[in-house]
N, C-alpha and C positions, 0 to 999 in steps of 0.2 A: 405196838405205833410206835414209830421212829421217827429220827428229826423231819425226815423227806415227806411224813405226813402229818406233823403235830408240830407247832412251832414251839421252838424253846429259846431264841433269840430276844426276849422283849426286851426294852429295853424302859426297864424301871425308874428313869429318871421323872419319865411325863404324867403326869397326873391320871390321864385317859389310860395308860397302860395300866399305872395302880388299879383305877377301879374296876379295867379289865380284868385282871388277875386278881382280883376278891370276889367281881359276881362268878368267874369261873369255880371257885371253890365253894360255893355256896349253890351252885345247878346240879351237887350233890343231893342235895336234901329235895327227898319226893315232892311237898307243899312247893317248894319256890320250880321245883323241876316242870311240874305238873303247871301248875301258874303260865310258866314263862313261854311253856309252848302253845296253850291254850289261848295265851294274848295275840301271838305269832299264825296261828293256823295252824300250825303243822302237828302230825302225830306226836303224842307223848312220849311213842319210842324212840325217837330220833336221840340222837348223841351229839352231842355240841363241844368243840373244841378251837383252841385256839389255831386258826389257818394259816397252813403253810402257803406260800404264793401262788395263781394260779397255776402255774409250772414246774416250778424248780426254788429253790429254797437257798438258790443263790444271790447273792447281797445286788445284782445285777438286775433281777425282774424289779418291776415297777406294779405289779399289784397283789398285793395281800391285804384282804375282809379283817376285819378282827377277829370274829368266828366262821368255823364251817359248820354246817352240818349235813350228816349222814344218816341212812337208814336205820344203820346197827353196826356193831362191830365186826359182825362176820358180811357183813357187804360193808366194806371200804368202797366201794367201786361206787355205789347208789345214792349220788350227789343231791342233795333236799332243797340245798340256798347257802346263803351266804347270810353272814349280820355283821353290820357297821352300827357303832355305838361312839356316838359324841358325847363329852358334858354338856356343851350348849347345844345349839338348832342345828338340825340335819346338813350335814354338807353336799349338798344336792350336787354341785360339780364331780365330787367324791362316787357317789352312789348311783350318778348318770354313768361315770367311765365306769364303772361294775358293771352295772347292767347291760351297756354295748360290749362289754368284754364278757360276759358270762351267759348259758343259758338257760340256767337255772332264776328263781326267784334271789332277790336280794332286798334284806329286811333291814330297816335303820331304828333304832334307838337313840333317842333325846335324850335331853337332862330333866328337864322340867314337865312338866306332865301339859302345860298352856302351849308348849311349842308345838305341842301333838296339833295345835290347829290351824299348823303352817303345814307342817309335817311331819313323817315318823308311824309309825307301826307299833310303839311303846315306848314307856319314859321311864327312866333311871327313876326318878321319885314315886311311882307304881311299885315297882319292884322293891323300894326302902319299904313301903307301907306294908308292902306282903310278908317281907321279913320281920316288921314289928307286930304283924298277925299270929304267926307262929312260934314267936323266942320261947314261948312260954312251955313249946312242946320240946324244949331241948336245954332247958336251965340246967345248971351242973353238969354240961358234959362238952367235948371239944367241938363239936358243933355249932354252940353258940359262941363260940369264940370266933369263928366262921361268920358268923350274921353280925356280930356288934363289929367286927373290921369291916365290912361293905358299909353297914350302918355308918359308921362315923365318916368315913370316905366321902359318902352324901354328903351326911350334914354340915361337913365342912366347904365342897364342891358348889355343890349345888343348893342346898336347904339355905346356908350360911352363904352365899354365892361370892365365894372367894375362886372364883376362878372368872377367865374373859379370854378374848382370843391373844391375848400377850402372855396368858399364862402358856399355851400348846409352842413356845419356841422353846427348847430346848439344846442338853449337849447332844451332840453328835453321837453313832453309836461307836461301838470299839471298833465292826465292819469299815465305817468310813475315815477315821483314825488311822487305820493304816492302809488306807489306797494311794495309790501312789501320788495320786494329784496334793491330798492332805497332806503326805508327806514330804513332798514335794515344798509346802507353802510353812513346815514347822523347819525343815532344815535352814530354807532362806532368811528367812526371817528370826529364829530363834524362837525356842519356850516360852522366852522371858517378854514377846512382845506380840504373843497371841493368846486368846481371852476366849476359850471356850463355854461359849454360854454364861450369860447375865450381860451386864451393862458396858457398853461401848465406851472405850477410851481414845483420845485422843494419841496418835501416833501407834497406835494399838490396831491386831485385826481383831476384829469379832467373829467367831467361826460357831455355829450354832444351826439349829434346826428344826422343821416344824412337823413332818414327815418322818419315822422311818426311811432308812437308805438313802437320806440326802446330807446336801448340808449347804446353808450359806455362806459365803466369805463378805464381809461387811467391813468397813471404814468408816473415821469418823465424818458426820457434814454438819454446819454449822446450820444447813438450812433446811434439815430434816427436821422433823418433828420430835420424833426418838434419836435425834442426833445418827442416826446409824444410814449407811444406803450399801446395800446390795451391789456388789461387783462381779462375782460370779457364784452361780448356786450347780446343785443337781436336783432336782424334782424328783422324789420317790423312787430314785433305784434308776430313772430313764439313760437310755444311753449316749443322752445328750448334755452338756455343759451351754446353761441357756444364761445371756448376757444383758443387760439394760439397754433403752434402745438410746443410742444418741441426744436425742430431747432430753432423757431424762438425768445423764449425767450434767450434758451444760447448767439444767433447771439446779443441779444440787452441789455442781462444784463451780458457780461462772468465777470466780476467781482463782481456776484452775482450767482456763479453758483450753492453754498447749498441750497439757497434760492428758485431757481428757482426749482432745484430735487424736492425741499420738497414740491411745487406746483403744480409738473407736478405725483406726485409721488399721490399726495392729488386727482386730478381730474381723476387719473387713478383707483384709489379704490372706487369712487364713480360711477365709470363705466366704462367712456370713455377710456378705455386702449387705443383705434388706438391714443392719443396723442405721444405715446413715437416713433412711426414709421412715421407720418402724413409726409409729403412734407411741406417747410416753410410755403409757404401761404395758408395751408389744415389748418382747424380749427376742432377741439373736439366740441361733442356735448352734452350736458345732458340736460334731462326734465327739466324743470320750476322747478316741487314739488321736484326733489332729492337737487337742488340748495339751494332751500328756507330754507329745513330740516335742511342744511350743513353748512349755511350763517355764525359763527360764526367762525367755520373751515378756509373760504376758505376766512374771514376777516384779520384772523390772517396771511395767507399766506402770503395775498396781502400789509399789512403791513411793511411783512419783506422786498418788492422789492421796498419800497417807497427811 
């Protein structure tokens, strides 16, 4: 396998990705692999590994489930399905997106067993208790360390409830950090005025993400419950940049109406004319190429909203 077949650029700043890698390590254990396959009703001869994007491993692709299932190493092209894992409930929009883009089954693994009453094929909690059953077989071996690593992650994030939706926000990947748009932002505002993941501060930009190959550029607003508002974002490597609606911007910056209108008019004039009449939770979108060509103007407008 090469990095076009197996994903190697995992962002380990995210709790879900750390858990996925820990689970990948215990899938080498026969009892766990068999339990996993039987729970999903797939052949026990299946090979499961971190999935590359559906089409390419380049960062501007937008669909990458957590795991890929193939028939065997001698049949790399015999695809049996994909697996999406959440520490919380099933991300139904994400799973639906995968199902509409793939001609194979999409399996969903959720955090707590109780979440299976809503959606999902298996829970991380179920896998955790299976590791507890088999650990006696691997005492005083290297395998036991892998089991313990997985168990500690599940205990912390799921059993002890140290995971929430807000936990999913994390630093952007190195690929996103080195993209033209983010590099233009860093050069314009200076590193000292940018927070890469964490808590927003007045007069500074917060850049973070939820999904891999994406970013969100946020600024302070006292009208927001978490004191931050997104002004520009890229979602999961899609070839567009999103911008909040005029309604949303006015709501969160009532004390900067002139600055909001300048920002909205700029985005409107660049081709996203719907920004003026979209509903609050809808986004206007522009192609990345248009945004990259007009970053200087956009950054000036963002600066006025700091």
